[in-house]
VOPAGU-2260 file (C-alpha; in pm, 1 decimal, decimal comma):
REM VOPAGU-2260
SITE   aa  ch    i         X         Y         Z
SITE  MET   A    0   15690,5   19821,3   11385,3
SITE  SER   A    1   15644,9   19811,8   11011,0
SITE  GLY   A    2   15813,2   19961,3   10708,0
SITE  TYR   A    3   16097,7   19724,4   10615,6
SITE  ASN   A    4   16187,2   19745,4   10249,2
SITE  VAL   A    5   16523,6   19653,7   10095,3
SITE  PHE   A    6   16477,7   19937,2    9843,4
SITE  LYS   A    7   16377,0   20204,5   10095,7
SITE  PHE   A    8   16711,5   20383,6   10060,9
SITE  GLY   A    9   16771,8   20330,3    9692,1
SITE  GLY   A   10   16680,7   20119,0    9390,5
SITE  ASN   A   11   16343,9   19978,9    9296,8
SITE  ASP   A   12   16357,9   19636,3    9136,8
SITE  THR   A   13   15993,8   19536,9    9096,8
SITE  SER   A   14   16098,9   19187,0    8989,5
SITE  TYR   A   15   16258,4   19117,6    9326,9
SITE  SER   A   16   16078,3   19063,7    9655,3
SITE  ASP   A   17   16274,0   18996,9    9973,4
SITE  GLY   A   18   16091,1   18758,6   10203,6
SITE  SER   A   19   16271,5   18902,9   10503,7
SITE  ASP   A   20   16079,3   19228,0   10460,6
SITE  SER   A   21   15744,4   19053,3   10491,2
SITE  TYR   A   22   15868,7   18847,9   10784,6
SITE  ALA   A   23   15989,7   19156,1   10969,4
SITE  ASN   A   24   15681,5   19363,9   10893,5
SITE  ASN   A   25   15422,0   19095,9   10969,4
SITE  ILE   A   26   15578,1   18859,6   11224,1
SITE  GLU   A   27   15784,2   19134,0   11391,8
SITE  THR   A   28   16067,9   18905,8   11501,1
SITE  VAL   A   29   16323,3   19183,0   11536,8
SITE  ILE   A   30   16602,1   19316,1   11759,6
SITE  SER   A   31   16547,6   19664,4   11897,0
SITE  PHE   A   32   16741,4   19921,0   12097,9
SITE  GLN   A   33   16611,7   20236,8   12264,9
SITE  HIS   A   34   16839,5   20510,4   12397,5
SITE  VAL   A   35   16693,0   20609,1   12735,1
SITE  PRO   A   36   16813,7   20973,3   12751,5
SITE  SER   A   37   16685,4   21067,7   12404,5
SITE  GLY   A   38   16405,5   20815,7   12356,0
SITE  LYS   A   39   16532,8   20737,1   12005,5
SITE  SER   A   40   16522,0   20374,5   11892,2
SITE  VAL   A   41   16671,3   20158,4   11619,6
SITE  SER   A   42   16601,8   19802,4   11518,9
SITE  PHE   A   43   16762,6   19544,7   11294,3
SITE  LYS   A   44   16650,9   19284,8   11044,1
SITE  ALA   A   45   16917,3   19035,7   11136,2
SITE  PHE   A   46   17020,9   18678,4   11204,0
SITE  ILE   A   47   17107,1   18596,5   11563,8
SITE  THR   A   48   17433,1   18404,1   11591,6
SITE  ALA   A   49   17474,5   18410,7   11970,6
SITE  PHE   A   50   17250,0   18483,9   12267,3
SITE  ASN   A   51   17380,7   18400,1   12613,7
SITE  ASP   A   52   17188,2   18504,7   12924,2
SITE  THR   A   53   17413,8   18462,2   13229,4
SITE  PHE   A   54   17295,8   18489,0   13590,6
SITE  SER   A   55   17579,1   18513,1   13843,7
SITE  PRO   A   56   17512,6   18484,5   14219,8
SITE  ASP   A   57   17782,8   18660,7   14420,4
SITE  TRP   A   58   17883,6   18514,1   14756,2
SITE  ALA   A   59   18119,3   18657,6   15016,1
SITE  GLN   A   60   18333,0   18379,1   15161,9
SITE  GLU   A   61   18511,4   18364,3   15494,1
SITE  GLN   A   62   18745,7   18082,3   15581,5
SITE  VAL   A   63   18720,8   17969,0   15944,3
SITE  TYR   A   64   18981,7   17760,9   16117,2
SITE  GLY   A   65   18870,0   17402,4   16161,7
SITE  ARG   A   66   18598,5   17410,8   15895,0
SITE  GLY   A   67   18634,1   17231,3   15565,9
SITE  ASP   A   68   18400,0   17474,3   15392,2
SITE  PRO   A   69   18393,3   17852,1   15412,9
SITE  ILE   A   70   18110,1   18049,7   15568,3
SITE  VAL   A   71   17922,8   18215,5   15284,5
SITE  MET   A   72   17706,2   18525,7   15277,4
SITE  PHE   A   73   17493,1   18613,1   14976,6
SITE  LYS   A   74   17556,3   18954,4   14819,6
SITE  GLN   A   75   17364,8   18978,0   14491,5
SITE  THR   A   76   17272,5   18804,1   14167,7
SITE  SER   A   77   17383,2   18992,5   13859,1
SITE  ARG   A   78   17271,8   18932,3   13501,7
SITE  ASN   A   79   17495,4   18970,2   13198,2
SITE  VAL   A   80   17396,8   18911,5   12835,8
SITE  THR   A   81   17607,8   18858,1   12526,0
SITE  LEU   A   82   17432,9   18911,6   12193,6
SITE  ALA   A   83   17564,6   18867,2   11841,3
SITE  PHE   A   84   17376,6   18909,6   11515,3
SITE  ARG   A   85   17439,5   18954,0   11141,8
SITE  ALA   A   86   17272,6   19213,7   10921,5
SITE  PRO   A   87   17298,2   19117,1   10551,4
SITE  ALA   A   88   17194,3   19345,0   10267,6
SITE  ALA   A   89   16988,2   19242,5    9964,7
SITE  SER   A   90   17042,3   19574,7    9789,2
SITE  ALA   A   91   17269,6   19876,7    9793,7
SITE  GLY   A   92   16993,3   20069,5    9968,4
SITE  GLU   A   93   16967,4   19811,8   10244,2
SITE  ALA   A   94   17347,6   19807,2   10280,0
SITE  TYR   A   95   17332,4   20182,1   10340,5
SITE  GLU   A   96   17045,4   20139,1   10588,4
SITE  ASN   A   97   17234,3   19872,7   10786,2
SITE  LEU   A   98   17542,7   20094,4   10807,1
SITE  ALA   A   99   17333,6   20391,3   10922,3
SITE  LYS   A  100   17163,2   20178,6   11189,0
SITE  ALA   A  101   17497,5   20049,5   11314,7
SITE  GLN   A  102   17610,4   20411,1   11335,0
SITE  GLN   A  103   17304,7   20510,9   11539,1
SITE  LEU   A  104   17352,7   20216,5   11775,2
SITE  THR   A  105   17710,4   20334,6   11831,8
SITE  GLN   A  106   17582,3   20682,2   11919,5
SITE  PHE   A  107   17365,4   20526,2   12192,0
SITE  LEU   A  108   17685,1   20449,6   12387,4
SITE  TYR   A  109   17742,4   20816,4   12464,1
SITE  PRO   A  110   17579,4   21021,7   12743,7
SITE  SER   A  111   17366,1   21333,4   12735,7
SITE  TYR   A  112   17539,6   21664,7   12797,7
SITE  MET   A  113   17428,3   22008,4   12908,6
SITE  ASN   A  114   17632,6   22322,5   12862,4
SITE  THR   A  115   17676,2   22510,2   13188,5
SITE  LYS   A  116   17879,3   22829,0   13165,4
SITE  SER   A  117   18068,1   22699,6   12860,6
SITE  ALA   A  118   18141,3   22368,9   13036,0
SITE  GLN   A  119   17982,7   22037,9   12941,7
SITE  THR   A  120   17817,0   21845,5   13223,0
SITE  ILE   A  121   17684,0   21490,4   13190,3
SITE  THR   A  122   17312,0   21490,2   13266,4
SITE  GLN   A  123   17224,2   21127,1   13189,3
SITE  PRO   A  124   17433,4   20812,8   13140,8
SITE  PRO   A  125   17401,7   20619,7   12811,3
SITE  LEU   A  126   17159,7   20356,5   12933,9
SITE  VAL   A  127   16984,3   20155,0   12663,0
SITE  ARG   A  128   16672,5   19941,6   12652,1
SITE  ILE   A  129   16734,7   19621,4   12456,7
SITE  LYS   A  130   16463,7   19385,9   12335,2
SITE  VAL   A  131   16506,6   19052,3   12162,5
SITE  MET   A  132   16147,4   18943,0   12114,6
SITE  ASN   A  133   16017,7   18754,9   12421,4
SITE  LEU   A  134   16365,2   18633,5   12521,5
SITE  LEU   A  135   16489,5   18973,0   12635,8
SITE  SER   A  136   16234,6   19219,6   12765,7
SITE  ASN   A  137   16090,7   19360,2   13083,5
SITE  ALA   A  138   15846,8   19076,8   13141,1
SITE  GLY   A  139   15528,6   19235,8   13267,9
SITE  GLY   A  140   15162,7   19147,8   13300,4
SITE  SER   A  141   14930,2   19022,6   13567,5
SITE  GLU   A  142   14850,5   18667,1   13666,0
SITE  SER   A  143   14497,7   18533,0   13627,5
SITE  SER   A  144   14327,9   18197,4   13628,4
SITE  GLN   A  145   14389,8   18009,7   13306,3
SITE  SER   A  146   14435,6   17645,1   13221,8
SITE  ARG   A  147   14784,1   17512,7   13157,1
SITE  ALA   A  148   14677,7   17408,0   12808,5
SITE  GLY   A  149   14610,5   17771,6   12720,5
SITE  LEU   A  150   14936,9   17916,0   12850,2
SITE  SER   A  151   15142,5   17848,7   12538,0
SITE  VAL   A  152   14860,6   17979,7   12317,4
SITE  SER   A  153   14841,2   18311,5   12504,0
SITE  TYR   A  154   15219,5   18350,9   12535,7
SITE  SER   A  155   15315,3   18658,8   12335,1
SITE  SER   A  156   15542,8   18959,9   12322,2
SITE  ALA   A  157   15463,8   19315,3   12216,1
SITE  ASN   A  158   15667,5   19483,3   11943,3
SITE  ASP   A  159   15755,6   19789,0   12150,2
SITE  PRO   A  160   16113,6   19916,6   12202,8
SITE  SER   A  161   16014,3   20090,2   12526,1
SITE  ILE   A  162   15965,0   19755,7   12702,8
SITE  GLY   A  163   16319,8   19636,5   12649,6
SITE  LEU   A  164   16547,4   19549,2   12939,2
SITE  LEU   A  165   16735,9   19841,3   13087,2
SITE  ALA   A  166   17104,8   19776,8   13024,1
SITE  ALA   A  167   17452,6   19922,0   13055,5
SITE  ILE   A  168   17646,2   19817,6   12745,5
SITE  ASN   A  169   18001,6   19711,3   12831,4
SITE  SER   A  170   18126,3   19655,6   12477,5
SITE  LEU   A  171   18009,4   19684,2   12117,4
SITE  THR   A  172   18199,1   19540,8   11820,7
SITE  ILE   A  173   18100,7   19611,8   11459,8
SITE  ASN   A  174   18260,9   19393,7   11192,4
SITE  SER   A  175   18206,8   19508,8   10833,2
SITE  ASN   A  176   18351,9   19184,8   10687,0
SITE  LEU   A  177   18563,2   19373,2   10434,4
SITE  GLU   A  178   18811,8   19088,1   10413,3
SITE  GLY   A  179   18560,2   18809,7   10354,8
SITE  ASP   A  180   18385,2   18666,6   10051,6
SITE  ASP   A  181   18079,0   18884,7   10111,6
SITE  GLY   A  182   18252,0   19193,5    9982,1
SITE  VAL   A  183   18116,5   19544,4    9949,3
SITE  VAL   A  184   17902,4   19761,7    9724,2
SITE  GLU   A  185   18094,5   20042,5    9552,4
SITE  ILE   A  186   17842,9   20323,4    9517,5
SITE  ALA   A  187   18077,1   20613,3    9434,3
SITE  LYS   A  188   18440,9   20711,0    9424,6
SITE  ASN   A  189   18612,3   20632,2    9754,9
SITE  THR   A  190   18275,9   20509,0    9895,7
SITE  ILE   A  191   18182,5   20153,3    9984,1
SITE  LEU   A  192   17898,8   19983,9   10171,4
SITE  PRO   A  193   17945,7   19650,5   10353,5
SITE  LYS   A  194   17716,6   19375,8   10228,8
SITE  LEU   A  195   17724,4   19201,7   10566,8
SITE  ILE   A  196   17766,8   19362,5   10908,9
SITE  ASP   A  197   17832,8   19156,3   11222,5
SITE  ILE   A  198   17744,4   19317,1   11556,5
SITE  ASN   A  199   17859,0   19171,5   11888,5
SITE  MET   A  200   17783,6   19317,1   12228,8
SITE  ASP   A  201   17803,6   19247,1   12597,3
SITE  PHE   A  202   17586,8   19427,1   12851,1
SITE  LEU   A  203   17487,6   19432,2   13216,6
SITE  VAL   A  204   17114,7   19416,5   13291,9
SITE  LEU   A  205   16986,0   19675,7   13541,6
SITE  HIS   A  206   16672,4   19539,4   13706,4
SITE  GLU   A  207   16415,6   19801,9   13795,4
SITE  HIS   A  208   16208,4   19609,9   14049,1
SITE  PRO   A  209   16286,7   19385,6   14345,6
SITE  LEU   A  210   16353,9   19022,1   14261,3
SITE  GLY   A  211   16334,4   18739,6   14510,1
SITE  TRP   A  212   16108,9   18506,0   14699,1
SITE  VAL   A  213   15838,1   18655,0   14919,9
SITE  GLU   A  214   15859,1   18452,0   15238,2
SITE  GLU   A  215   15500,5   18511,3   15351,3
SITE  ALA   A  216   15354,9   18394,3   15019,9
SITE  SER   A  217   15621,1   18135,1   14929,4
SITE  ALA   A  218   15613,2   18286,6   14582,2
SITE  PHE   A  219   15857,8   18469,4   14357,7
SITE  SER   A  220   15813,6   18846,6   14352,0
SITE  ASN   A  221   15755,0   18842,8   13975,5
SITE  ALA   A  222   15627,2   18515,8   13835,7
SITE  LEU   A  223   15695,3   18636,0   13480,1
SITE  PHE   A  224   16068,6   18694,8   13531,7
SITE  PRO   A  225   16271,0   18664,5   13317,0
SITE  TYR   A  226   16100,1   18528,6   13002,4
SITE  GLY   A  227   15733,6   18597,9   13070,0
SITE  ALA   A  228   15641,4   18227,6   13072,8
SITE  LEU   A  229   15432,4   18051,4   13336,0
SITE  LEU   A  230   15398,5   17689,8   13450,1
SITE  GLU   A  231   15078,5   17753,7   13644,5
SITE  GLY   A  232   14762,7   17936,3   13544,7
SITE  GLY   A  233   14813,3   18298,7   13448,4
SITE  THR   A  234   14846,3   18539,5   13161,1
SITE  ALA   A  235   15183,0   18475,4   12999,4
SITE  SER   A  236   15229,9   18792,9   12799,8
SITE  ILE   A  237   15495,6   19060,4   12776,0
SITE  SER   A  238   15356,6   19410,7   12767,4
SITE  ALA   A  239   15429,6   19769,2   12864,5
SITE  ASP   A  240   15312,4   19698,4   13218,8
SITE  ASP   A  241   15599,9   19719,5   13462,6
SITE  GLY   A  242   15508,5   19387,7   13618,6
SITE  ASP   A  243   15403,6   19523,5   13956,4
SITE  GLY   A  244   15035,8   19516,1   13872,9
SITE  ASP   A  245   14980,7   19892,0   13875,3
SITE  GLY   A  246   14999,9   19938,4   13499,2
SITE  GLY   A  247   15300,7   20168,5   13528,4
SITE  THR   A  248   15591,8   20195,7   13291,0
SITE  GLU   A  249   15947,7   20312,4   13318,2
SITE  ASN   A  250   15882,2   20671,1   13421,4
SITE  GLU   A  251   16052,2   20623,7   13755,7
SITE  ALA   A  252   16361,8   20477,3   13595,4
SITE  LEU   A  253   16377,9   20758,6   13341,4
SITE  SER   A  254   16345,6   21029,6   13604,7
SITE  GLN   A  255   16614,4   20867,8   13814,3
SITE  ALA   A  256   16841,6   20837,5   13512,5
SITE  GLY   A  257   16806,1   21208,1   13456,8
SITE  GLN   A  258   16934,9   21283,6   13806,1
SITE  THR   A  259   17258,7   21089,7   13783,2
SITE  ASN   A  260   17570,9   21080,1   13572,7
SITE  SER   A  261   17685,6   20725,4   13636,2
SITE  VAL   A  262   17540,2   20378,3   13593,9
SITE  THR   A  263   17643,3   20290,3   13948,4
SITE  ASP   A  264   17459,7   20585,0   14101,8
SITE  PHE   A  265   17159,6   20510,3   13882,5
SITE  SER   A  266   17132,0   20149,7   13994,9
SITE  ASN   A  267   17178,8   20250,6   14357,6
SITE  SER   A  268   16899,6   20504,6   14331,8
SITE  ILE   A  269   16670,7   20234,8   14193,9
SITE  ASP   A  270   16750,3   20006,1   14486,9
SITE  SER   A  271   16690,8   20280,2   14742,2
SITE  SER   A  272   16347,2   20351,5   14594,8
SITE  GLY   A  273   16239,7   19990,3   14624,3
SITE  GLY   A  274   16289,3   19902,5   14261,7
SITE  GLY   A  275   16600,3   19690,8   14236,1
SITE  GLY   A  276   16449,6   19406,8   14034,5
SITE  THR   A  277   16325,0   19326,2   13687,4
SITE  THR   A  278   15958,3   19288,6   13621,9
SITE  GLY   A  279   15846,3   19550,7   13382,6
SITE  GLY   A  280   15836,7   19594,1   13013,1
SITE  ARG   A  281   16019,9   19780,9   12745,8
SITE  GLY   A  282   16030,3   19673,6   12386,5
SITE  ILE   A  283   16080,0   19481,0   12066,8
SITE  ASP   A  284   16142,7   19692,5   11766,4
SITE  GLU   A  285   16239,2   19582,7   11423,0
SITE  THR   A  286   16352,7   19329,7   11189,2
SITE  ILE   A  287   16337,1   18972,2   11081,9
SITE  ILE   A  288   16553,2   18752,5   11296,7
SITE  GLY   A  289   16674,0   18413,3   11192,2
SITE  ILE   A  290   16846,2   18176,6   11430,4
SITE  ALA   A  291   17173,9   18073,8   11270,1
């Protein structure tokens, strides 16, 4: 995605050129979010301050008399991600743009409604696709013969918000840093724009395809999960393919989302249709990202 310009929303200082614009437009290292019910997306030119990808196996335990260890039964492996990033502004226009993007991201936390006889009914839950370059995406693509030496060369990620991981956001915190040294831009009476916005979030990943080891083949169901990288020969790329080799995308997930009004029902419907894992793709979208 291109079009980053610190003066897009105001000002035009021809003597100043922000290198982050070129980095975001050309290298496309950005953070993107896509609201599943509406299809709208927003992305940030930001500096990542925290990225924690947590996988949590869940075991049911039963204590038995005479045994030192409990009997355990596997239930599921869940995935939770915490993401924090900072969006600084190099101009008043960019400060306005960052605030507007933070506002739109907040709107993504609300569901879709339909008026039925003057009563509002939830039609789709506020599921969001989140993409952080190759580190957070629906890793898709097909394996093929390729030397190990070429794997790192071919490893790439598409700048497409629609191949982000499907997620249920648990919390979103926006800090405008009004009390810090960064300060604000006073653009009018009773109107200020934060120069630096911190965004912190925590979300649960909803896998759309089965994940696990195929006993007959002694192989993992999706060799590209979760980061799209391979140790053996193959094509290590992240694309809009859903990872099951049929070239599909997220249409099934979208249709299922439209038939439910809760994240729990949505995830259950995915499991019942044979798609309880993560292998597909949905997108990167926006801005320059620096690792703090």
